[in-house]
N, C-alpha and C positions, 0 to 999 in steps of 0.2 A: 613465261609464267614463273619460272624459278627466280628471275630477277625481281618480280613483284613480291613474291613470298619473302625473299631475303630482305628487301626494302622494308616490308611490313614488320618483320621480326626485329630488324635493327632499330626501327623507330619505337618499338616498345621499350627497348633498353634506353634509347635516347630520352624518351619522355620520363622514364623512371629516374634517370641521372639528373635531368634538369629540374624536375618538379616533385619527385618523390619525397625529397627532404622537407617539403612544406608540411607534410602530414606525419612523417615517421617519428614516433615517440622516442625511439632510442637515440635520436639526434638532438633532442631538446637539451639546451644548455651546453652543447658542445661548441667548440670554437669554429669559426668560419673556415679556418684552414682544414680542420678535420672533416667538416661537411664537404668541402671541395674535394678532398682526397677520396672520400666515399663515392662521390659523384664520378670522379675520374675512373675509379675501379669499375663502376657499372658501365661507364661509357666505353671502356675497353671492349666489351662484348658488342657494343653497337658497331664499332669499327671492324671487328672480326666478321660481321655480317654485311656491313655497308660496302666495304672495299670489294669483296667478291661479287656483290650484287651489281656494282657499277662495271666491274671488269667483264662479267658475263653479259650484261646488257649492252655494253658498248663494243667489246672486242670479239666476242665468241658467238656471233650469229644471231643474237636477239634483234640486232638492227636498230637500236635506239641511238639517237644523237645525244650529245652531251646536254643540250638544252632540254630534250625530252626527258632524260633521266632526272634532271634537276626538278623540272616541273612536276613530274610524277611523284618524286620523293616529297616535295612540299605538300602535295595533296594527301599523301599517305600520312605525313606528319600531323596534319590537322585532323584527319580522321581518327588516328590513334589518340590524339590529345582530347578530342571530344569524348571518347569513351573514358579516358582517365579523369577528365574534369567531372563527368557525371558520376562515375563509380567511386572515385577516391576523394576528390575535392568537394563532392556533393553540390556542384554547380549545375544549374539547368541550362539547356541550350535554348536561347531566346531566338525570336524570329530574325533579328538582324544578323546573328551569328550563322543561322541556317542559310539565309540568303547569301551571305559572304562565302560560305562553303560551297554552295551551289555554283556561284560564279567562278570559284577556283576550279571546281570539277569541269565546268564548261571550258575553262582555259586549258585543262589537261586534254580534253577532247580535241580542241583546236590544235594543240601541239602535236598530237599523234595521228590525227585523222588525215592529214595532208602531208605528202612527201615534199619537203622543201626543195625547190629547184636548185640543183648544183650543190646540195649539202653533202658533206662527207659523212658516211654512215659507217660505223664500226671502226673508226679510227683510220680509215683509208680514203685518200682523196679520189 
């Protein structure tokens, strides 16, 4: 559960770094280089959470494979983005986006519900 919480928190920072500048008034009229610098500063905190999340999830007993971590992370990314798009960008979730997210969540379930035969878990063959 710690892995999932860290992945969620890291994705909040990632979403802010990648998309926050689209609405932040203080960045209006600033150079692209400055906007990129601000995004990198925010993304630093994403890395401070993402790296431990992956290490905990893979090496320290959580038992996720690399594939599972990546698939879970992508689903969390989209979930966080939906909230951001709704609250900050003021975009509504349409039926086709909802179906797309449901299919991705189904993919996460398939990725974690079955133990792959012969898969190395936790970085150990």
